[in-house]
C-alpha positions in Angstrom: -16.3 5.9 -0.3 -13.8 5.7 -3.1 -10.1 5.8 -2.2 -7.4 6.9 -4.7 -3.8 6.1 -3.6 -1.3 8.2 -5.6 2.3 7.4 -5.9 5.2 7.4 -8.3 9.0 7.9 -8.5 10.5 10.6 -6.2 10.3 14.0 -7.9 7.7 13.0 -10.4 5.1 15.6 -9.0 2.8 13.0 -7.4 1.9 15.5 -4.5 0.9 18.2 -7.1 -1.1 15.7 -9.0 -2.8 14.5 -5.8 -3.7 18.0 -4.9 -5.0 18.8 -8.4 -7.0 15.6 -8.5 -8.6 16.3 -5.1 -9.3 19.9 -6.1 -11.0 18.8 -9.4 -13.2 16.4 -7.5 -14.2 19.0 -5.0 -15.1 21.5 -7.7 -17.3 18.8 -9.3 -19.2 18.8 -6.0 -17.6 15.7 -4.4 -16.9 15.9 -0.7 -13.1 15.1 -0.8 -10.4 14.6 1.8 -6.7 14.6 0.7 -4.1 13.1 2.9 -0.3 13.4 2.9 2.5 11.9 4.9 5.2 14.4 3.8 7.1 15.9 6.6 7.4 19.2 4.7 4.1 20.8 3.8 4.4 20.2 0.0 0.7 19.5 -0.2 -0.2 22.8 1.5 2.2 24.6 -0.8 0.5 23.2 -3.8 -3.0 23.9 -2.5 -2.0 27.4 -1.3 -3.0 26.6 2.3 -1.2 25.4 5.4 -1.9 21.8 6.5 -1.1 20.1 9.8 -2.2 17.7 12.5 -5.8 18.7 12.2 -7.8 18.6 9.0 -8.2 22.1 7.4 -10.7 23.4 4.8 -8.7 24.0 1.6 -11.6 24.9 -0.6 -15.3 24.2 -0.9 -15.9 20.5 -0.6 -12.2 19.9 0.0 -10.4 19.1 3.3 -6.6 18.6 3.6 -4.9 16.7 6.4 -1.3 16.0 7.2 -1.3 13.7 10.3 1.1 14.4 13.1 3.4 11.4 13.6 4.9 12.8 16.8 1.5 13.0 18.5 0.5 9.5 17.7 3.9 8.1 18.7 3.8 9.8 22.1 0.3 8.5 22.8 1.2 4.9 21.8 4.3 4.9 24.0 2.6 6.4 26.9 -0.1 3.8 26.7 2.5 1.0 26.5 4.3 2.3 29.6 1.0 2.4 31.5 0.3 -1.3 30.6 3.9 -2.4 31.3 4.3 -0.6 34.6 4.9 -3.8 36.6 7.6 -5.1 34.2 9.3 -1.7 34.0 9.4 -1.4 37.8 10.8 -4.9 38.1 13.6 -4.0 35.7 14.2 -0.7 37.5 13.5 1.2 34.3 12.6 4.9 34.5 9.5 6.1 32.6 9.9 8.4 29.6 8.0 11.8 29.7 6.0 12.5 26.6 7.8 15.8 26.2 11.2 14.1 25.6 9.9 11.7 23.0 10.7 12.1 19.3 9.1 9.8 16.6 11.2 6.8 15.6 11.6 5.9 11.9 8.3 4.5 10.6 6.1 6.6 12.9 5.0 8.7 10.0 3.9 5.7 8.0 1.9 4.3 10.9 0.3 7.7 11.4 -0.7 7.8 7.7 -2.2 4.3 7.9 -4.2 5.2 10.9 -5.5 8.3 9.2 -6.3 6.3 6.2 -8.4 3.9 8.4 -10.1 6.7 10.2 -10.9 8.6 7.0 -12.4 5.5 5.4 -14.7 5.0 8.4 -15.9 8.6 8.2 -19.2 9.4 6.5 -18.2 13.0 5.9 -16.4 12.3 2.6 -17.2 10.6 -0.7 -13.6 10.5 -2.0 -10.3 10.0 -0.2 -7.1 11.0 -2.1 -3.9 9.8 -0.5 -0.5 11.3 -1.4 1.7 8.3 -0.8 5.5 8.4 -0.5 7.6 7.5 -3.5 6.8 4.2 -5.2 9.2 1.8 -3.5 8.5 3.2 -0.1 4.7 3.3 -0.8 4.8 -0.4 -1.7 6.4 -1.2 1.7 3.8 1.0 3.4 0.9 -0.7 1.7 2.2 -4.2 2.6 2.9 -3.3 6.2 -0.6 -4.3 7.6 -0.5 -7.7 6.0 3.1 -8.4 7.1 2.6 -7.1 10.7 -0.6 -9.2 11.1 1.4 -12.3 9.9 4.1 -11.6 12.4 1.6 -11.2 15.2 -0.1 -14.5 14.3 3.3 -16.3 14.4 4.6 -14.7 17.6 1.3 -14.7 19.6 -1.1 -17.2 18.0 -4.7 -16.3 18.9 -5.5 -19.9 19.8 -3.1 -19.8 22.7 -5.3 -17.3 24.5 -7.7 -20.2 25.3 -5.2 -21.3 28.0 -5.4 -18.1 30.0 -6.4 -19.9 33.2 -3.5 -22.4 32.8 -0.8 -19.8 32.3 0.3 -19.5 35.9 0.4 -23.3 36.2 2.3 -23.7 32.9 4.7 -21.0 34.0 5.6 -22.9 37.2 5.9 -26.2 35.4 8.1 -24.7 32.7 10.1 -22.6 35.1 9.8 -19.5 32.9 7.3 -16.7 33.0 4.4 -16.9 30.5 3.3 -14.0 28.4 1.0 -11.6 30.4 -2.6 -11.2 29.6 -2.1 -7.6 28.5 0.3 -8.7 25.9 -2.3 -10.9 24.2 -4.9 -8.1 24.5 -2.5 -5.6 22.9 -1.7 -8.0 20.1 -5.5 -8.5 19.5 -6.1 -4.8 19.4 -3.3 -4.3 17.0 -4.6 -7.1 14.8 -8.0 -5.4 14.7 -6.5 -2.0 13.7 -4.2 -3.5 11.1 -7.1 -5.6 9.7 -9.1 -2.4 9.3 -6.3 -0.7 7.3 -5.8 -3.9 5.2 -9.5 -3.9 4.4 -9.3 -0.3 3.1 -6.4 -1.1 0.8 -8.0 -4.3 -0.5 -11.5 -2.7 -0.9 -12.9 -2.8 -4.4 -13.4 1.0 -4.3 -9.6 1.5 -3.7 -7.3 2.0 -6.6 -3.7 3.1 -7.1 -2.7 5.8 -9.6 0.9 6.0 -10.8 2.5 9.4 -11.6 5.7 9.6 -13.5 7.6 11.9 -15.8 8.1 10.3 -19.2 11.8 9.5 -19.6 14.3 6.6 -19.1 14.3 6.9 -15.3 10.5 7.2 -15.2 10.1 4.2 -17.6 12.2 2.0 -15.3 10.4 3.2 -12.2 6.9 2.6 -13.6 7.9 -0.9 -14.7 9.1 -1.8 -11.2 6.2 -0.1 -9.5 3.6 -1.9 -11.7 5.3 -5.3 -10.9 5.3 -4.6 -7.2 1.6 -3.5 -7.2 0.6 -6.6 -9.2 2.4 -8.9 -6.7 0.5 -7.2 -3.9 -2.8 -7.7 -5.8 -3.4 -3.9 -5.8 -5.6 -2.4 -8.5 -4.3 0.5 -10.7 -6.5 2.7 -12.9 -4.4 5.1 -14.9 -0.8 6.2 -15.4 -0.4 9.9 -15.3 2.5 11.1 -17.5 3.4 14.3 -15.8 5.2 17.4 -17.1 4.8 16.5 -20.8 6.6 19.1 -23.0 4.7 20.7 -26.0 5.6 18.9 -29.2 4.8 22.0 -31.4 7.4 24.2 -29.6 9.7 26.1 -32.0 12.5 25.8 -29.4 15.2 23.6 -31.0 16.7 22.9 -27.6 13.5 21.1 -26.6 13.6 18.8 -29.7 15.7 16.2 -27.9 13.7 16.0 -24.6 10.4 16.0 -26.6 11.6 13.1 -28.8 12.6 11.2 -25.7 9.3 11.8 -24.0 7.4 10.7 -27.1 9.3 7.5 -27.3 8.5 6.6 -23.7 4.8 7.7 -24.1 4.4 5.5 -27.1 5.7 2.5 -25.1 3.5 3.3 -22.1 0.4 3.6 -24.2 0.8 0.1 -25.4 0.9 -1.3 -21.8 -1.1 1.2 -19.7 -4.1 3.5 -19.7 -2.0 6.8 -20.0 -3.3 10.3 -19.3 -0.9 13.2 -20.0 -0.5 16.3 -17.9 1.2 19.3 -19.6 4.3 21.1 -18.2 3.2 24.6 -17.1 6.7 25.9 -17.4 6.7 26.6 -13.6 6.0 24.8 -10.3 2.2 24.8 -9.9 1.1 26.8 -6.9 -2.5 27.5 -5.8 -5.9 26.6 -7.1 -5.6 28.3 -10.5 -2.4 26.4 -11.4 -3.8 23.1 -10.2 -6.9 23.6 -12.4 -4.7 24.5 -15.4 -3.0 21.1 -15.1 -6.3 19.4 -16.2 -5.5 16.2 -14.4 -7.7 13.1 -15.0 -10.7 12.9 -12.7 -11.0 10.3 -9.9 -13.2 8.2 -12.1 -15.1 5.0 -11.2 -13.5 2.2 -9.2 -11.6 -0.4 -11.2 -13.6 -3.3 -9.8 -12.5 -6.3 -7.9 -9.4 -8.2 -8.8 -8.9 -11.9 -7.9 -5.3 -12.5 -6.9 -4.4 -15.3 -7.3 -7.0 -17.2 -9.3 -7.3 -21.0 -9.0 -8.9 -23.3 -11.6 -8.9 -27.0 -12.4 -7.5 -28.3 -15.7 -9.6 -31.3 -16.5 -7.2 -32.9 -18.9 -4.6 -33.8 -16.3 -6.5 -33.2 -13.0 -4.1 -30.6 -11.6 -4.9 -27.3 -9.9 -3.3 -24.1 -11.3 -2.7 -20.9 -9.6 -2.6 -17.8 -11.9 -0.6 -15.0 -10.4 -0.9 -11.8 -12.6 2.6 -10.3 -12.8 2.8 -8.0 -15.8 6.3 -7.0 -16.7 7.9 -9.8 -14.7 11.1 -11.4 -16.1 11.6 -15.1 -15.9 15.1 -14.7 -14.5 13.8 -12.4 -11.7 11.2 -14.9 -10.4 11.6 -17.3 -7.5 9.2 -19.6 -5.8 9.6 -21.4 -2.4 7.0 -23.6 -0.8 7.2 -23.3 3.0 4.7 -25.3 4.8 1.2 -23.8 4.1 2.7 -20.7 2.5 4.2 -19.8 -0.8 7.0 -17.3 -1.0 6.9 -15.4 -4.3 9.8 -13.2 -5.3 9.5 -11.0 -8.4 12.5 -8.7 -8.9 13.1 -6.7 -5.7 9.7 -7.6 -4.3 8.6 -10.5 -2.2 5.3 -11.7 -0.8 4.4 -14.6 1.4 1.0 -15.9 0.4 -1.0 -18.4 2.5 -2.2 -21.4 0.5 -5.9 -22.2 0.4 -6.9 -25.4 2.1 -7.2 -27.4 -1.2 -3.6 -26.5 -2.3 -2.2 -27.3 1.1 -2.9 -30.9 0.3 -1.0 -30.7 -3.0 2.6 -30.7 -4.1 4.1 -28.1 -6.5 4.3 -29.8 -9.9 5.9 -26.9 -11.8 5.5 -23.2 -12.8 5.7 -21.1 -15.9 5.6 -17.4 -16.8 3.2 -16.8 -19.7 1.5 -13.7 -21.0 2.3 -11.7 -17.8 1.0 -14.5 -15.5 2.9 -16.8 -13.3 1.1 -20.2 -13.5 1.9 -22.6 -10.7 0.8 -26.2 -11.0 -0.3 -28.2 -8.0 -0.7 -32.0 -8.0 -3.0 -33.5 -5.4 -1.0 -35.5 -2.8 -2.6 -39.0 -2.6 -1.6 -39.2 1.1 -3.7 -36.2 1.9 -6.6 -36.3 -0.5 -9.6 -38.5 0.4 -9.8 -41.6 -1.7 -12.9 -42.4 -3.7 -14.9 -45.5 -3.1 
């Protein structure tokens, strides 16, 4: 199944474009599911139908779904209370009733990730269109599975589960209680669920589509979003320039905004695959308006992207990591080697990348930003590399 993740600056019309893209695919005969995490039903307003916790049929071949964050949060907390009954009783804590629970910040994002995973595993659809939050928030959301799995591995390493039988003895020797079995089981279950979401995001049939209104604010937002997506190794297909004003208009008042949009569009077309969507002169509502937008189709998947890429330079025997970072500025880059990980900072974004086994036995010999790539040189450490005979 193809997955199309749609995001862009806040107010750029990304929900409308997501709805129009899903509707176009459905009218072409593709079984399509469109997901949204918006607390207000902007997706349903665009489609002309109400959406909610359960998937609804929005049109022929088209299903819309807005997962309920509150329902999932209550179920998770109730399950946690059941597993931690002994600890809660020991502390004298009273249990919370599901009716009194309200979702904490982040519950909506977790609900969307679960829905993304469940939809990807379904055989009922050929295309999944996801209306993501605004770009900075969407980048945090897409990085969440990888980061949470990293935290879990650091806090509760899987290899420590091998000492289950020794835990009571170790607890008495250390004089402190050891983590309970259920804690490791819960961590393992979370790791499996997060890995499933991470696999969907990293799948070769998953691409990100940016939506922005051409203008100074949109230009800055697209540049930042493209850099953040590149740092995460996420594939993009097209940039949708939304609400483009007609250049042939006789309205002199529009001459300034039209010239500003044309300047940004010219710059975008040099760097991205740009598709324009005309301004209808009103907020699109319903199937007819969405069809009139003539948004680009879902298209074919962009194909796999290797991030980063390692190769050997024969002339000096060093290994080079190529990290594609289009739009990155030299002054906004930072690299820190920390054990077997590399901390890469590009502007406001940061990613912690585990080093492959070969590079763990090397030292960082330098780095340079060239042609939109950060090239990091690694020199083999003689103390760690096997010596030839």
